[in-house]
N, C-alpha and C positions, 0 to 999 in steps of 0.2 A: 211697342204694341205686340201682344201675343198673337200666335197663329189663330187661336179660337176667336179672338176679338176681330181679327181681319176677316175671317169667314163670316161672322155675324154681320159685319158692315157690308160685305159683298152680297149676302142674301137679302139684306134690307134694301140695298140699291137696286137689285134685280127685281124684287117684288114690287117696288114702288113704280116701276115702269114695265108692267107685265107684257103689254102688246109689243112694245119696242124690243124687249128681251126675246120674245118668241120669234119675231121677224129676224132679229140678229142671229138666232141659232139655226135658221133654216139651212144656211149653207153648210154648216157643220153636220147637221142631222142628215141631210141628203148625201153628203160626202161619205160619212161613216156607214150609213145604211147601204149605199151602193157597193162600197168596198167589201162589207161583211157578206152581202148576198153573193157577190162573185166568189169570195173565198169559200162560202158554205157549199156552193155548187161544185167547185173544184175539189174540195175536201170530200164531198159526198162521193164523187167519182173515184177519188183515190181510195176511199174506204172500200168501195165495191171491188176495185182491182185487188186490193190487199186480201179481201175475203176470197176472191176467186183464186188467188195465189195460194192461200192457205188450204183451199180445197184440192189443190194439185196433189197434196200429200206431203208427209214429212220427209225431208231430205230427197225430194224428187226433182227430176228434170226430164225433158223429152227429147227424143231424137226424131227429126222430121225431114221431109224432103227440102223444105225451105227454112232459112233462118229469119229472124226478125229484121236483120239488115237488108234482106232481099226485098222487103216491102217498103223500103225508103223512097223508091221512085218507080215509075213505070219501066224505065230503062233497066234498072237493077233487077226487077222482077222478070222481065223478058229474058235477060241474060241468064238468070238463075234457072228459068224453065229450059233453056237450051243446054245448060251445063249440068244441072243436078239430076241424078238418077233417082228412081223410085226406091223407097225404103221397103224392104221385103221381109217375109217371114224368116228367111235365112239369116238376115241381119238380126232379127229378134232372137233367134235361137243361138247365134254366135255370142250375143251379149248375155243371154241367160246362162250359158255354160261357161262364161269367162271367169266368174267368181271374183276373188280378191275383194276390193272395196265395193263391188256391185252386189247388192243384196237381192233385189227382186226386179223382174222385167216383165212388163205386160204390153199388149198390143191393142191398137184401136183403129177403126176405120168408120165409115158411115155413109149414109145417103138420106134422101127424103123419099117417103113412101106414103101411100094411102092405107089407112088402117080401117078394117071393117069388122063389126060383130053384129050378126043378124041384119036388121035393116038400118043400123046406124053406121055411118061412114065418116071418118075424120080425114081431111085432106092435108097433104104436105106436113106430115109428122116426121120429126127427126128420128132416124133409126141409128142407134149407136151399136156398132159391132165391136165387141171387146173380149179380151180373154178374162177368165173368171177372177183372176187376182187383181183386176182393176178395182174391184169393190174394196179391197183392202188398201190398195195404193192411194185411192182417191177418197177413202173414208165414206163410201156409199152405204147408207143404212136403209133397211127395209122397214116399212110401216107394218105390213102384214106379209106373211110368207117368207121367202128367202131369195137370195141371189143364186144364179145358176152356178154349178160347181165344175171343177176341172174335167171330171169324167164326162160330163155332158158336152163340154167344149170339145174334148178329144174325139168323142163319138159323133160329133156334128148333129147333136140333138136339136130338134125344132122347138126349143123352149125360149121364153122371154121374160124379162123383168120390165114392168111398165111404170111410167110416172103417175103421180097421184091424179093429175088432171085427166089423163087418158082413162084411168080407172073410173073417175067420177062421171065422165061423159059416156063411156060405153056400158058401165054397170052402176047406174045411179042407186039401185036398190038391192042388187045382188052381190054376192061374194065373188070377186074375179078369179080367185085362186082355183086353178084346175080348168078354167074356161079356155076355149080355143078361139083365137082371133085370126083374121086374115091380114097378112102384111104383103101388099102388092099381089094379092091373090093366093099366097102360100100360107098354110096353116101353122100357127105357133101356139104352144100351150103356155099359159101364164103360170109362173112359179112364185112370183112375188111382186109387191107394189112398193115403190120407194116413198120415203118420207117427203112431205111437202117442202119445196125449196123456195117457193114464191116467184116473183118476177122482178126484173130490173130493166129500166128504160122501156117499160111496156112489153117486154119480151118474157114470156113465161119460161120457167126452167123445169116445169113439170109435164111438158108435152113431149114425151119421148118413149121409145121402145128400145130396150137393150137386148141384143141377141148374141149368142156365142160367135166369136170372130170366125172360127172355122166353118160354121154353118153359113154365115154371111158370104164368105169367099167362095164357097161351093155353089152358091146360088147366083151371086152377082159377078163372079169371075175373080180369079186370083191375080190377074195382071193389073194391079192397082197399088198405089203407094199407101203405106200404113204409117201411123204414128206410134212410136215406141216410148212407153213410160218406164223410167228407170229410177230406182231408189238406191241410196248408198247405205252401207252398214251402220253409219253413224254420222252426226254432223261434222265430226272431225275428219272423216274420210270423204266428205262430199266433193271437195275440189279434186281429190285424187280420182274419184269415180268418174267425174265428168271428163277428165283428161284421158283416163283409160278408155272410156267409150269413144272419145274422139280419135285416139290412136288406133283403136280396133277398126273403126269405120274407115279411116284413111288407109289402113293396111288392106282391108278387104277390097277397097276400090283402087288399090295400086297407085295412090297419089304420090307424086314427087314432093320433097320437102318444101320447094318453093311454090307448089300449086295450092290454090285456094280450096277450102273445103267445098265439096259438091253435095253437101247435106247441111242440116242445121241442128244445133243443140240449143234448146230453149230452156233457160233457167229463170227462176223468180227474179234474180237480179237484172237479167236482160229485159224482162217485162217492166220492171220498175224504172229502169233507165229510159226505156222508150216512153213510158208514161210521163216521167219527169221532163223528158226532152220536149214532148208535145205540150203538155198542160202546164209545165213550168213557165214556158214562154208566154202562153196564153194568160196565165195568172199574173205574171209580171206586167205584161202590157195592159191588161184590164185594170189592175190596181193602179198602175201609173196614170192611166187616163182618168179613172174615177177620182183619183186623189186631187185632181185639179179643183174639184168642188171644195175640198178641205182648204186649199190655198185661198179660194174665193171667200170661204167662210172666215178665214183668218183676217183677210183684208176688211171684211164687213165689221168684224169685232174691233179691229184697230180703229176704223172710222167712227164707230159708235162710241168707243172709249174716248176718242179725241173730242167728240161732241159733248160727252159727259164731263170731261175736264173743263170745257168752256162753260157749261151750265152750272158747274159746282165750284166755280172759282172762288166765290165768297166763302163757301163752306171750307174750302182748303185753306183760305186765309185765316179763318177763325181757328181752325185746328192748329195751324202753325203758330198763331199768336198765343195760344194757351199752352204751347210747349211741345207740340208734335214735331218730330224730327223729319228730315227729308226721307230717311229710310222707312219711317212709318207710313208716309204718304205713298211711297213706291210700293210698300208691302200691301197697302189697302187696294190700290188699283190693279196690281198684279193678281191679287187674290180674286178680285171681281172678274177680270178677263178670263182667268183660268177656270173659275167656277162656272162661268157662262159656257165655255167650250166643253167642260167636262159633263155638264148637264146635257148639252147637245149631243155629245158622244154617247151618253147612256141611252138617250131617247132613240138615237140612230141604231144602236145595237138592238134595242127592244123591237123596233120596227123591222129590222133585218131578220131577227129571229122569227118573228111572226110570219113574215113573207116566206122564209125558208120552210117553215112548218106547213104553210098553206100549199106551197109548191109540191112538197113531198106527199101531201095528202091528196091533192087533186090531180097530180100528174105522176107518171112513172119515173120522174127524175129524182135520184137520191140526193139528199143534202146532209151535211154534217157541219157543226159549228164548234170547233175546238176552243177550250177555255183560253188557250194561249193567244188566239187571234182576238178574242174579246178583250183581253188584257192589253194587247198591242193597240187595239182601236181606241180604248179609253186613254192609254198613255199618249198616243199620237194627238188625239183631240185636245187633251189638256196641254200638251206641248205647244200646239198651234195657238191656243189661247194665251199661254205664257209669253210666247214670242210676240204675238200681236199686241200684248199689253205693255211691252217694255218701253216703247217710245212714248205712249200716252202717260205712263207712270212717271217716266223721267221728266216729261214736260210739266206734269202736275207738281212734282217735287221741286222744280226750279222756280216756281212762281214766288214772287216777292210778296210776303204777307201783307205789307202795307198797300201795295197796288191791288192785291186780291180783295182786300176789305173795301176798297173804293169802288169795285166793280158792281154793276147793277144786273 
């Protein structure tokens, strides 16, 4: 029996019992759909993290007061608060003048403030205090106007670069460039508006006001920790640049060789490792739990195939009597069980894709469905069908044709 003929017989048997086939597939459909929905949610978050990492800048890392490991537990964070010193402008300047594999160095800080223009006031807006070169490091683009320049930062000018949502709410019909807004009651002149970034998890990324770091520190006080963004001269010197930055910071803080860093160096790899550590476990556990539905679906398919063998005993006897070999019978029943499961898997993927799209449209939760996981889902579902059909197929092949022909 050819493969095509086995498939034709499988589809014929499935279509001749439509309701039973649909009920049989429910376990596989729900199992595959649940697994794919979980995967699409996790992959959506992974995609968002990758996008944020990409926005950090090319060959970039940051030097901060805390490392990612410091947030592993409440105890670790409290210990880091006692141990770690503030990262200061002096640290920034030391890194900037170091040279070698370090190409560019910028500083960041920030707070939450109320923004006002005329009678319109925006509450709890993110104020980003940065050096002018952060625009180049983080690939910040202006929609209209420009970013503030180094001369304005050095002179502590009261200028700002605002997000598109701030511009839309404060200046719905007017050009914001050159206008003066109040940031916690202090006047700042707008020099540019950023390109729209959208929102993630319901949190807008366009509700911000960026001001020169020197201006910010002169207003809010310089006794605060800043974050330092560092880029290497090339991808090849990236590791060397991170080690040079770590050595320089340890030297400035007079740390002994056996002492732990009292600062943090955050790299894209560190962020990825944290993400994989958290969501890798969640994904594995979720897929493991939801895969129980696939096992149940496989058991249902096996049960129905055994019933089918009993119902079609006479048919099997006739086929064997006219020359069908045992392997032909096995091939027929395996094709039927595998096709059943594969159809269920395809329906499950379609349902999961629809649910993921609906979630992404109606909620702020990002989703993504890689082709690899679709292929894996279809492969696993067909594998479940194949395994579930082995015993019924073997039982059908072992039937004695004479006894089978006598059955009613």
